[in-house]
Residue, then its C-alpha position, 0 to 999 in steps of 0.5 A: m170359508n165357503k158360505l151358503c148366501v141368501q140374497n134378498i129373497s121374496k115370494s108371494f102367491n095370489t089368493i082369493n083375498g089378493i096377493l099374500h106376501v110370504l118371504k120379504n126380501v130375506s137376506f143372510e149368510i151361513q158359514e160351511n161346517t156350521t149349525c144354524v137354528i132358524g126360528g119362527e111361528n107357524g107361517s113365518g115363511k121358514s119352510l117356504l124359504m128352505s124349500i127355496i134353498a133346496g131348489l124345490e121352489k122358485a123365488d120371485s126375486g133373490k137368489v141363493l148361492s150355496f158351495g153345495k147342494a142342500g137336503l131337505v128333511f120334511q116335517e112328516a118324514e114318512t112322506q119321503i120314504l120310497g123303499e120298502t126297508p132302510a137300506e132300500d130306500i137309502a140306496f134309491g138316490p145313489k142308484n138314480l144317480g147311476w152309481k155302480k153296485d158296489k159304490v151304492d152298497e158301500a153308501v148305503e152301509n156307511a149311512l146306516s152306520k152313521t145314523g145309527l140304523t144298521e140293526k134295522k136296515d132290513y126292517p119295514a121302513r113304514f114301522l119305524s119310530g118318528g125319530e128313526k124316520r127322520r134319521l132314515a131321511v138324513a141317512c139318504m142325504l148322507a148317501m149322496d154326499l149332500p153338504v147341507i142338511i135342512l131339518d124342518e121341524p124335526y121335533a114335531n110329534l116326537d116323544y122325549t126319546g124321539v127328541k134326544q135321538v134327533n138331537a144325537l143325530i145332529q150331533n153327529l152331523k156336526q162331528q161330520k162336518k155338515t152344514v145344518l139348518i134346523l127350523t123350529h119354533e121349539i128353540e129350547k130343544c136345540l139352541a145349544l147345538a147352534d153356531q147361528f141363530i135366525v129368527l123369521f117373522r112374519g116374512e122378514k128376518t128379525f134376528d141374526g146373531s149368536p144364540a148367546e146374544i139372547t141373554e146378553k142383549n136381554i133380547d125378548v123372543e116372544q115379540w116374535n111369538i116364539r117361547n122364551p127358551f130360558n123359562s125355568y120352573k120351581t113349582v108345580g104351578d110353573l108348569i104351564w104355557 
């Protein structure tokens, strides 16, 4: 089976206080056609690492070997909207690839259908809901047939309905045999969808295994500043973080 291989990735930045080491020799493998949740607190290096995987940033050292190109859906998906409508936005990538009109039109219709946006194909893209904007960003990648989809904090600023829409989209991507990477500190919202769970903490990989290992080995994820996804609520008094 093909793999996405991250090998010894390191990345630092010069700051007024000296060198900031954001990623420190990070390595892991993700199998093709699987879903991986990459957990970590804000500032753990998740987004930077995924930008390197998607080819938007260069590592200081190490390399990424992949069976195909990766598309990154930013936390603020609205910043990726280039067209006035979903149909125009989805068509942007295929057109830039030089595809003929018939092929572009077919790709747009398929992507709209796969992300549940057909009825809003001519709707003003800027007025879509947060969940719909994330689905639109994914649709743009599906139109170009990218095999790896990276979702950066996909639950940020979403209400309950938006969270359900994103999870339905992830399940749809799994059915399409896409390789999905979900970057989040809200692991309780999606860990059940994952085949693999990786944790980054202060720029280093601290866990890499199956989600089930968290309970089987009684691993405390709060040591990495991630909220325990197995917290239970029995009284109103429990409803506080």
